[in-house]
LUMDO-640003 format. One line per 10 residues: number of its first residue (from 1); their letters; for each residue x, y, z of C-alpha. Coordinates in steps of 0.02 Angstrom, whole numbers, plus 32768, in hexadecimal, padded with zeros to 4 digits. Example, Ala and Ser with C-alpha at 12.3 -4.5 7.8 and 13.67 -1.06 7.14 Angstrom:
1 = as = 8267/7F1F/8186  82AC/7FCB/8165 $
//
This chain:
1 = markrrgtpi = D311/66F0/469F  D3C5/66CB/46AF  D3F1/6607/46D5  D437/65FF/476C  D4E9/65C2/477A  D501/650A/47C9  D573/6504/4852  D5DA/6550/48E1  D5F4/6605/48DF  D6B3/660F/48F7 $
11 = hgwividkpp = D717/6699/48E0  D7D7/66AB/48CD  D873/664F/486D  D8B4/65AA/4894  D969/6583/4846  D968/64D1/480A  DA0A/6476/47EB  D9D2/6428/4736  DA14/6367/471B  DA32/633E/4667 $
21 = glsssavvgr = D9D1/62F9/45FD  D937/635E/4623  D90F/63F3/45C1  D8DA/648D/4613  D814/647E/45FB  D818/63DC/4643  D867/642C/46D4  D7D9/64A1/46DC  D767/640E/46D0  D7BC/63C9/4778 $
31 = vkrltgaakv = D7BA/6444/47C7  D70B/6478/47B5  D6DC/63C6/47F9  D75A/63BE/487C  D719/646C/48D6  D66B/6470/4897  D688/652C/484D  D5F7/6577/47EA  D684/65C8/476F  D73A/65A4/4753 $
41 = ghagtldpla = D7B9/65DE/46CA  D873/65CB/46BE  D8EB/6657/467F  D96F/6622/460E  D963/657A/45AA  D9DE/64EB/45CF  DA13/6462/4550  D9D0/63BC/4584  DA86/6385/45A3  DAC0/6415/4611 $
51 = tgvlpmalge = DAAA/6420/46D1  DAA9/64A8/475C  DA47/655D/4776  D994/6553/4732  D942/65DF/4774  D87E/65B2/4797  D7FB/6640/47AA  D763/6617/4807  D6C0/6680/480D  D6DA/6731/47F7 $
61 = atktvaylmd = D78C/6720/47E6  D76F/66F0/4724  D73F/679D/4706  D807/67CE/4739  D855/673E/46CD  D88A/67D4/463D  D8FB/6833/46C2  D952/6792/46E3  D974/6764/462A  D9EC/67F4/4603 $
71 = grkayrftvr = DA53/67B1/46A7  DAFD/6766/4693  DB1B/66BC/4696  DBA8/665B/46C6  DBE0/65AA/468D  DC61/6518/4695  DC64/64B2/45FD  DCD4/6426/45BF  DD1F/6433/44F7  DD35/6394/4499 $
81 = wgeardtdda = DDB9/63A3/441B  DDBD/6346/4381  DD0D/6325/4356  DC7A/63B9/431A  DBC5/636A/4333  DB2D/63AA/42D8  DAE7/63F9/4386  DB96/643A/43B2  DB86/63CF/4451  DBA3/630F/4488 $
91 = egavtaisda = DAEA/62E5/4444  DB0A/6307/4385  DB44/6299/4305  DBF5/62AF/42DB  DC11/631C/4242  DCCD/6337/4238  DD80/62F2/42A0  DE1F/632C/42B6  DEBF/62EE/42FF  DEF9/63B3/4333 $
101 = rstqaeieav = DF07/63E5/43D5  DF38/6477/4426  DFC5/64A3/44C2  DF7E/64F9/455D  DFE3/658F/4518  DF8A/6582/446F  DEE9/6579/44AE  DEF8/660A/4528  DF42/666F/449A  DE8C/6676/4431 $
111 = lgrfrgsieq = DE23/6687/44BE  DE38/674B/44C7  DDD3/6746/4410  DD45/6701/4470  DD47/6774/44F9  DCD6/681A/44F2  DC67/6842/4460  DC6B/67AB/43F0  DC01/6767/4356  DBB4/66BD/436C $
121 = vppafsaikv = DB55/664A/42F5  DAD5/65F2/4370  DACE/6524/435A  DA6C/64EE/42DE  DA07/648B/436D  D9CF/6522/43C9  D936/656A/43EB  D93A/65FC/439F  D8BC/6619/4322  D8C2/6616/4252 $
131 = ggrrayalar = D829/6626/4201  D7B9/6612/4296  D80B/6578/42B5  D88D/653A/4317  D92D/652B/42EB  D955/6473/4339  D8A6/644E/42F2  D8D9/647A/423F  D98B/641B/4262  D94E/636F/4291 $
141 = gdaapalsar = D8DE/636D/41F5  D980/637D/419D  D973/6427/4170  D9E9/6486/41E0  D9DB/6534/41C5  DA58/65B6/419C  DA60/661A/423A  DA9F/66D3/422F  DB26/6711/429F  DAFC/678C/432F $
151 = tvqihdltlk = DB57/67DE/43AD  DB71/67AB/445F  DBD4/67CF/44EF  DC4B/6760/4545  DC88/67B5/45E1  DCFE/6735/4616  DD5B/6687/45CF  DDD9/662B/4631  DE27/6590/460C  DE20/652B/46A8 $
161 = ampdrdhaef = DE5F/647B/4691  DEA8/63FA/460A  DE83/633C/463C  DEC3/62FC/45A7  DEEE/632F/44F0  DE3E/631E/44C0  DDE5/6387/4541  DDF6/6438/4588  DD7D/646D/4614  DD55/6534/4619 $
171 = eavsgkgaym = DCF5/65B3/467C  DC97/6635/461F  DC2A/66C9/4651  DBB1/670E/45BF  DB20/6782/45AB  DA70/6762/4544  DA68/66EA/44BE  DB13/66A5/44C8  DB2E/65DD/44A1  DBB7/658D/44F3 $
181 = rslardlava = DBAB/650E/4467  DBD6/6588/43E9  DC6C/65CA/4451  DCB2/651D/446C  DC93/64FF/43B1  DCFB/65A0/436E  DD6D/6581/43F3  DDAC/64E6/43A0  DD92/6536/42F7  DE11/65D0/4328 $
191 = lgtvghvsal = DE88/654E/4363  DE76/64F2/42B5  DE1B/6453/42F7  DD60/641B/431B  DD1A/6415/43BB  DC6F/640B/4418  DC3A/6419/44C0  DC45/636B/4528  DC07/63B8/45E1  DB9A/645A/45FD $
201 = rrtavgpfhe = DB60/649F/46B6  DB27/6551/46C8  DB5B/658D/477A  DB11/6630/477C  DA7E/6694/472D  DA65/674F/4778  DA5F/674B/482A  DA4E/6692/4836  DADB/6621/485D  DAF1/6573/485B $
211 = sqaisldkle = DAFA/6569/490F  DA56/65A2/491E  DA17/6509/48B3  D9B9/6478/48DE  D9A2/63D8/4890  D8ED/638B/4846  D90A/630B/48C4  D91E/6387/4944  D87C/63DF/4905  D827/633A/4912 $
221 = slghsaplsg = D84F/631D/49B7  D816/63CB/49EF  D76A/63AF/4991  D6F7/6432/49C5  D736/643D/4A8C  D75B/64D6/4AED  D821/64B5/4AC2  D800/64D4/49FB  D7FF/6595/4A31  D8B9/6592/4A77 $
231 = hllpvetvld = D8E3/657E/49C2  D86C/6608/496E  D8B6/6697/4950  D84E/6750/4941  D810/6781/4893  D876/681F/4899  D918/67BF/48B3  D93C/67D9/47F4  D90D/6892/4800  D98D/68DD/4878 $
241 = dipalalter = D9C1/6943/47E1  D91A/6998/47D3  D921/6A35/4850  D893/6A18/48E1  D819/6AA7/491A  D7B4/6A94/49C3  D701/6AA5/49A1  D673/6AD3/4A16  D5F7/6A4E/4A28  D579/6AC6/49C4 $
251 = earklshgqa = D5F4/6AD7/4942  D60F/6A1A/494E  D55B/69FD/492C  D547/6A72/4890  D5DD/6A2F/4831  D599/696C/4863  D4FE/699C/47FA  D559/69E0/476F  D558/6A97/478C  D5E0/6B14/479A $
261 = ipvlpvasrs = D626/6B90/4820  D668/6C30/482E  D735/6C0F/4820  D75C/6CAA/488C  D71A/6C6F/4939  D769/6BC8/4926  D817/6C13/48E0  D835/6C8D/4969  D829/6BFA/49E6  D8A3/6B91/498D $
271 = pfknigqgdv = D956/6BA0/4997  D975/6B73/48E7  D980/6C2B/4897  D9B2/6BF7/47E1  D91B/6B9E/47A3  D8C0/6BF3/470D  D849/6BDB/4674  D856/6B3D/4640  D89A/6AE1/46DE  D859/6A4C/471B $
281 = vramvegrlv = D83E/6A21/47DB  D803/69BE/4840  D76A/69E6/48B0  D765/69AF/496C  D70E/69BF/49F6  D749/697A/4AA1  D7CC/6914/4A3E  D751/68C3/49CB  D759/68D9/490C  D6BA/692E/48D1 $
291 = alakikggei = D6E3/6953/4818  D767/6976/4786  D74B/6A19/475D  D78E/6A9A/46F0  D7A8/6B63/4712  D750/6BA6/468C  D703/6C66/467F  D720/6C89/472E  D6C2/6BDA/4756  D6F5/6B39/47A1 $
301 = rpfrvinl = D69A/6AD5/471A  D684/6A12/473E  D6A9/6997/46B6  D6A3/68E3/4722  D645/68E0/47A9  D69B/6862/4823  D5FD/6800/4886  D65E/67C2/492D $
//
């Protein structure tokens, strides 16, 4: 017999404004304790130094996290010129210094090299696995791994301010797997100096924006009370790009029990006429998400049942 999960069955998304100094996993623990939710996960790790948007999946929303991981992310960050650090952020030890500084025109002239599809080496202190171990664990043990470059997408990169000769503030929009710490490091090198991220804030992840985010202190004041529901976003929030098919109650019951149903009767009621073999769909009944399913062999076959 499966062990019953302890806690309250709360389903949906809460957007946390992560404070500095906490790991993403520590925030998960805080959210679980403050809400009493039986199951909590996060989407898109933030470094302890970083602040900002950290989407938290509660209950059945954890089954949809994968659909958020590929979404775009927006950041504001500050580069401190003249100091390289082993972590590529302000928490690390200084490994090199430089007196070279650049003008606004010189900085803007190199930004184009860092937009679009670029090659990027992740920071040595990152969560990437090397031989089954996290890179940061190896780096902390004085055995910093040699990480390979990988292709990432930088959709936008803009210089926003230069408060003094040692600092420059940027905004960036990136795809999956891009590191702002690496971006800062590589920008500095392209400008003939060294540098690291001294401040980093994530302002958006997929459909979630900092305007929706609440602090852990605010969450604590809400506790398990009814006002918490005012900050709870639907499970399907991250599934907007997936076509929704309306089911009858009978069809929904079959899918919820893991059984396939014929696609033609459902498709005939759908406004989506270009759904084909292999496509993923949202199976809905009266506005409620029943399952994520795939079109295959003339059937709608559920692969992720959502129990709401």
